[in-house]
Backbone bond lengths (Angstrom), bond angles and torsions (degrees), N, CA, C in turn:
res aa  C-N    CA-C-N  psi(-1)  N-CA   C-N-CA  omega(-1)  CA-C   N-CA-C  phi
1 M - - - 1.461 - - 1.552 108.08 -
2 T 1.301 116.69 134.02 1.446 122.23 -177.41 1.503 110.30 -81.26
3 P 1.346 119.67 156.18 1.453 121.13 -178.07 1.556 111.11 -56.89
4 G 1.324 119.96 -41.92 1.437 123.26 -178.68 1.555 110.78 -64.10
5 R 1.312 116.55 -39.01 1.443 120.76 178.44 1.527 110.59 -69.59
6 T 1.337 117.67 -36.51 1.421 123.35 176.79 1.536 111.36 -59.40
7 V 1.301 116.74 -44.93 1.450 122.42 178.56 1.496 110.83 -63.66
8 D 1.362 117.97 -40.47 1.434 120.40 179.02 1.518 110.81 -64.42
9 V 1.294 118.28 -40.12 1.446 123.40 178.49 1.552 109.78 -62.02
10 L 1.363 117.09 -44.96 1.419 123.34 178.13 1.522 111.15 -60.83
11 F 1.329 118.33 -45.21 1.437 123.25 -179.73 1.559 108.50 -60.97
12 Q 1.321 117.61 -44.60 1.429 121.82 179.59 1.520 113.86 -65.07
13 F 1.317 114.80 -37.27 1.453 121.04 173.63 1.528 113.50 -61.44
14 I 1.367 115.41 -43.06 1.467 119.16 176.84 1.503 110.63 -64.19
15 A 1.329 119.13 -44.44 1.450 120.68 179.74 1.544 110.41 -61.13
16 E 1.340 117.16 -44.97 1.487 118.72 -179.94 1.512 113.11 -65.66
17 A 1.323 116.54 -37.09 1.479 119.61 177.76 1.507 111.56 -67.60
18 A 1.361 117.92 -38.14 1.414 121.94 177.89 1.483 111.48 -61.84
19 A 1.338 115.92 -46.04 1.515 120.18 176.54 1.502 112.44 -56.62
20 K 1.324 113.42 -48.31 1.473 120.35 -174.78 1.568 111.32 -64.61
21 V 1.297 115.12 -46.06 1.492 120.21 -176.06 1.532 109.82 -72.41
22 S 1.315 118.34 -35.14 1.488 119.87 -175.97 1.510 112.88 -81.15
23 G 1.331 117.20 -22.11 1.498 118.64 -175.31 1.491 111.42 84.01
24 F 1.348 118.58 13.26 1.443 122.58 175.53 1.548 108.20 -95.75
25 Q 1.314 118.71 152.93 1.424 122.87 -179.69 1.534 110.96 -81.06
26 V 1.320 116.72 -33.99 1.459 118.94 -177.51 1.529 111.53 -121.23
27 A 1.308 117.10 133.25 1.508 122.28 173.72 1.523 106.56 -127.34
28 V 1.318 116.10 143.59 1.427 124.51 -178.82 1.531 108.65 -127.56
29 L 1.284 119.27 133.75 1.454 123.42 176.50 1.548 105.70 -113.35
30 N 1.353 112.27 121.33 1.461 120.85 177.75 1.517 109.72 -107.61
31 V 1.288 119.04 144.25 1.469 123.35 175.38 1.551 107.53 -127.38
32 V 1.344 112.12 133.32 1.458 118.98 177.69 1.517 109.00 -76.63
33 R 1.296 116.85 134.83 1.461 123.88 -178.94 1.513 106.21 -133.92
34 G 1.345 117.73 89.21 1.449 121.74 -177.22 1.498 111.86 71.58
35 D 1.364 117.09 -115.53 1.458 120.70 -176.55 1.526 111.20 -103.66
36 Y 1.290 122.02 17.73 1.388 126.86 177.62 1.580 111.44 -142.24
37 Y 1.323 116.35 166.62 1.486 117.32 170.96 1.488 108.56 -120.82
38 E 1.311 114.21 157.64 1.477 122.94 -177.16 1.524 108.29 -128.97
39 V 1.302 115.63 135.17 1.490 123.45 170.40 1.501 108.98 -72.34
40 V 1.372 118.63 109.67 1.475 122.53 -173.66 1.541 111.67 -102.86
41 A 1.354 118.56 -16.59 1.449 120.48 179.28 1.537 107.00 -156.08
42 V 1.338 112.79 144.76 1.485 120.75 176.46 1.492 106.31 -139.27
43 A 1.324 117.30 129.74 1.484 124.26 -179.86 1.521 105.96 -119.97
44 G 1.298 116.68 141.13 1.441 119.51 170.68 1.484 119.39 129.92
45 S 1.351 117.25 -47.90 1.446 120.87 177.56 1.488 111.62 -153.15
46 A 1.315 116.25 147.03 1.450 120.87 177.64 1.507 110.50 -62.96
47 E 1.326 119.19 -37.34 1.424 124.41 179.60 1.545 111.54 -61.10
48 S 1.342 116.85 -47.63 1.463 121.24 -178.49 1.574 109.11 -67.43
49 E 1.342 115.16 -38.63 1.503 117.67 -179.80 1.537 108.93 -66.97
50 A 1.302 118.53 -40.63 1.456 119.60 -178.51 1.534 112.28 -64.60
51 A 1.368 113.25 -35.36 1.496 116.90 -179.17 1.505 112.91 -78.73
52 L 1.295 118.94 -27.81 1.462 120.60 -168.41 1.526 116.32 -112.58
53 L 1.305 119.12 -37.03 1.507 122.05 -171.17 1.538 108.45 -57.27
54 G 1.300 114.28 128.56 1.514 119.20 176.82 1.480 114.03 87.59
55 T 1.354 119.03 -9.42 1.446 118.85 -179.92 1.524 110.23 -75.56
56 T 1.336 114.70 162.26 1.460 120.64 -179.28 1.531 109.72 -134.45
57 S 1.314 114.82 159.14 1.432 122.90 175.74 1.476 111.21 -152.99
58 T 1.288 118.96 174.33 1.482 122.16 -175.37 1.522 110.86 -82.79
59 L 1.319 115.66 158.98 1.456 121.25 174.58 1.517 110.77 -65.03
60 T 1.317 116.17 -32.70 1.450 120.34 176.04 1.529 112.42 -57.43
61 N 1.325 117.09 -40.77 1.450 121.84 174.69 1.535 111.43 -63.57
62 L 1.326 115.40 -42.94 1.480 117.65 -179.64 1.526 110.35 -64.27
63 G 1.343 117.32 -43.16 1.490 119.53 176.03 1.505 112.27 -62.55
64 R 1.311 118.16 -35.02 1.453 122.24 175.69 1.512 112.84 -59.42
65 W 1.338 115.65 -42.89 1.438 121.14 179.57 1.560 110.30 -63.38
66 E 1.272 117.20 -39.60 1.478 120.21 178.92 1.501 110.63 -63.27
67 S 1.343 118.55 -31.17 1.442 122.22 -177.97 1.528 112.75 -76.98
68 F 1.372 118.05 -18.54 1.451 120.18 177.62 1.547 112.57 -72.92
69 G 1.324 116.55 -28.86 1.468 122.12 -169.44 1.526 112.73 -86.74
70 V 1.340 110.42 172.08 1.466 120.73 172.65 1.540 105.31 -123.92
71 D 1.332 113.79 149.46 1.474 118.72 175.48 1.461 112.28 -57.13
72 W 1.310 115.42 133.04 1.451 123.66 179.91 1.536 107.35 -139.17
73 G 1.281 114.88 80.13 1.491 120.12 -168.83 1.523 110.05 63.30
74 S 1.344 117.23 -128.45 1.456 119.71 176.70 1.512 114.65 -83.82
75 W 1.287 116.53 3.49 1.506 123.64 -177.27 1.494 108.49 -110.08
76 R 1.335 115.56 171.27 1.504 122.73 166.66 1.541 105.55 -113.95
77 F 1.293 115.77 126.79 1.456 122.61 178.54 1.533 107.12 -95.07
78 I 1.352 115.46 127.37 1.468 120.16 177.74 1.541 107.27 -119.42
79 E 1.272 113.99 110.14 1.459 121.30 -174.59 1.531 111.24 -72.51
80 A 1.322 116.49 141.98 1.438 121.13 176.15 1.526 110.97 -52.53
81 G 1.267 118.83 136.09 1.484 123.63 -179.18 1.477 115.69 82.36
82 S 1.315 119.60 -4.30 1.450 122.07 179.84 1.538 114.16 -95.24
83 Y 1.315 115.84 3.52 1.470 121.21 -176.70 1.508 112.29 -132.71
84 S 1.293 114.83 165.68 1.466 121.50 177.84 1.561 107.01 -140.44
85 F 1.336 114.54 160.88 1.432 119.15 -177.06 1.525 109.22 -104.52
86 A 1.330 118.77 143.32 1.447 124.05 173.96 1.562 106.00 -80.63
87 A 1.305 117.06 154.93 1.476 123.69 -177.91 1.506 113.03 -58.54
88 D 1.391 116.06 -32.64 1.449 118.63 -175.28 1.577 112.18 -99.34
89 E 1.306 116.36 19.00 1.464 121.63 -177.80 1.549 110.76 -95.07
90 P 1.320 116.75 137.35 1.424 121.34 171.73 1.529 109.22 -70.03
91 V 1.340 118.35 129.64 1.471 120.53 -174.56 1.518 109.13 -133.22
92 W 1.330 115.03 142.92 1.473 120.61 166.98 1.484 106.24 -135.81
93 I 1.298 117.42 129.93 1.457 124.44 177.88 1.552 105.66 -127.17
94 P 1.343 117.48 128.19 1.460 119.33 -177.76 1.514 109.66 -60.59
95 S 1.338 115.27 150.62 1.455 118.85 -178.31 1.478 113.15 -72.53
96 E 1.321 119.56 -29.24 1.421 122.61 175.90 1.492 109.69 -118.47
97 V 1.388 116.96 127.45 1.431 121.51 -178.40 1.500 109.48 -128.49
98 P 1.352 117.72 86.42 1.481 118.78 179.56 1.567 110.59 -73.29
99 P 1.299 117.68 140.88 1.472 118.95 -178.97 1.521 108.51 -71.89
100 P 1.372 113.79 154.55 1.485 117.78 177.83 1.563 108.00 -66.40
101 R 1.360 113.43 154.62 1.446 119.11 179.28 1.520 114.79 -87.15
102 S 1.357 114.87 -15.78 1.465 118.83 176.21 1.515 109.93 -148.73
103 K 1.307 117.55 169.35 1.472 118.10 -178.13 1.523 112.57 -73.16
104 D 1.326 119.70 -15.95 1.438 123.91 178.40 1.539 112.51 -88.97
105 E 1.301 117.84 -3.45 1.423 123.33 -179.55 1.510 111.23 -91.05
106 W 1.347 117.86 143.10 1.489 119.41 174.56 1.487 108.99 -61.56
107 H 1.342 114.06 141.34 1.483 117.30 167.76 1.503 104.80 -87.98
108 P 1.368 119.05 143.99 1.452 124.01 -177.93 1.517 113.22 -54.31
109 L 1.357 119.62 -22.55 1.400 120.69 -178.53 1.560 113.25 -106.96
110 D 1.330 115.26 6.55 1.518 117.02 167.60 1.527 109.47 -62.30
111 M 1.296 114.31 153.59 1.491 118.60 178.79 1.531 109.00 -135.91
112 L 1.344 113.29 153.06 1.495 120.82 166.78 1.493 104.77 -120.28
113 T 1.326 115.80 140.18 1.462 119.51 172.05 1.501 110.32 -132.37
114 D 1.287 117.52 144.29 1.449 124.59 -178.94 1.528 109.24 -121.72
115 P 1.314 119.62 86.10 1.429 119.84 177.04 1.561 110.78 -74.76
116 E 1.289 114.47 114.13 1.469 121.05 178.15 1.504 109.20 -75.44
117 Q 1.275 116.99 136.39 1.465 119.79 174.22 1.529 108.38 -77.27
118 P 1.329 116.55 128.61 1.436 118.97 -175.16 1.511 115.65 -70.68
119 P 1.350 116.93 136.71 1.492 119.76 175.44 1.519 110.67 -68.89
120 S 1.328 117.08 -22.79 1.454 123.65 175.72 1.513 107.11 -149.48
121 P 1.344 118.25 160.43 1.433 119.00 -178.76 1.516 115.90 -60.79
122 S 1.315 117.26 -14.22 1.455 120.51 -174.27 1.572 113.94 -93.85
123 T 1.336 117.47 -9.57 1.459 117.31 -179.71 1.494 110.28 -127.74
124 R 1.326 116.83 142.22 1.479 121.48 175.90 1.518 107.10 -167.96
125 A 1.325 115.47 144.40 1.465 119.19 175.14 1.492 109.03 -138.45
126 T 1.305 115.74 156.29 1.446 121.26 171.17 1.497 110.24 -134.41
127 V 1.308 115.67 152.80 1.459 123.34 173.03 1.540 105.06 -116.06
128 E 1.248 115.35 135.94 1.517 120.49 177.64 1.524 106.05 -132.16
129 M 1.353 113.76 139.44 1.466 120.27 176.70 1.515 108.15 -124.17
130 T 1.301 116.91 141.37 1.429 121.43 173.45 1.530 111.12 -148.24
131 R 1.240 115.32 162.77 1.475 126.29 -177.76 1.548 111.06 68.94
132 A 1.274 113.40 94.28 1.489 120.49 -178.95 1.545 109.38 -56.91
133 A 1.273 113.25 147.90 1.436 121.82 -175.79 1.540 116.30 -74.09
134 G 1.286 117.83 60.64 1.433 123.58 169.83 1.548 114.68 89.72
135 P 1.329 114.74 168.38 1.462 119.26 179.16 1.473 113.00 -55.92
136 G 1.312 116.75 140.70 1.407 122.95 -179.85 1.524 117.32 86.36
137 A 1.355 115.65 -3.12 1.486 118.66 -179.95 1.515 107.69 -71.53
138 G 1.284 117.65 113.61 1.463 120.70 -177.64 1.506 110.52 -86.31
139 R 1.351 116.25 163.07 1.430 120.04 179.33 1.514 113.65 -72.36
140 G 1.274 117.20 -21.36 1.442 120.59 169.33 1.528 113.34 66.48
141 E 1.328 112.24 -162.16 1.498 119.15 -178.82 1.553 109.34 -86.07
142 R 1.353 112.02 148.33 1.419 117.80 171.00 1.485 111.36 -73.37
143 V 1.340 116.13 141.07 1.498 120.02 -179.70 1.439 114.64 -110.44
């Protein structure tokens, strides 16, 4: 296995683990590369992977996303309907979005984001999760 392929496998493992642990169906791993970020791994659905993997956007957009959320333990919770997309942003929205059955249930368009603080100005990554894992998936405990 080549070093580049090894990193891709690690990125995919992180995305899959984030989706599994969070209870979300889709997890995205973004890596900052200079003045933009790139989607380097997508776990959860072939449709979301096809739409997002390899796409890029500006750091301004990434910062905007962080401003939509509220602190939720070590994560930022971004409630469905509290955000908007910039014209130059890669976007995936599931084709079916059933409403939650109770106020304690995740909405399919709720998101969690984990902006990692960079060890140096040249590296940074975020993990984002969206689309709660089916009816009855509760918001659970903050981590």
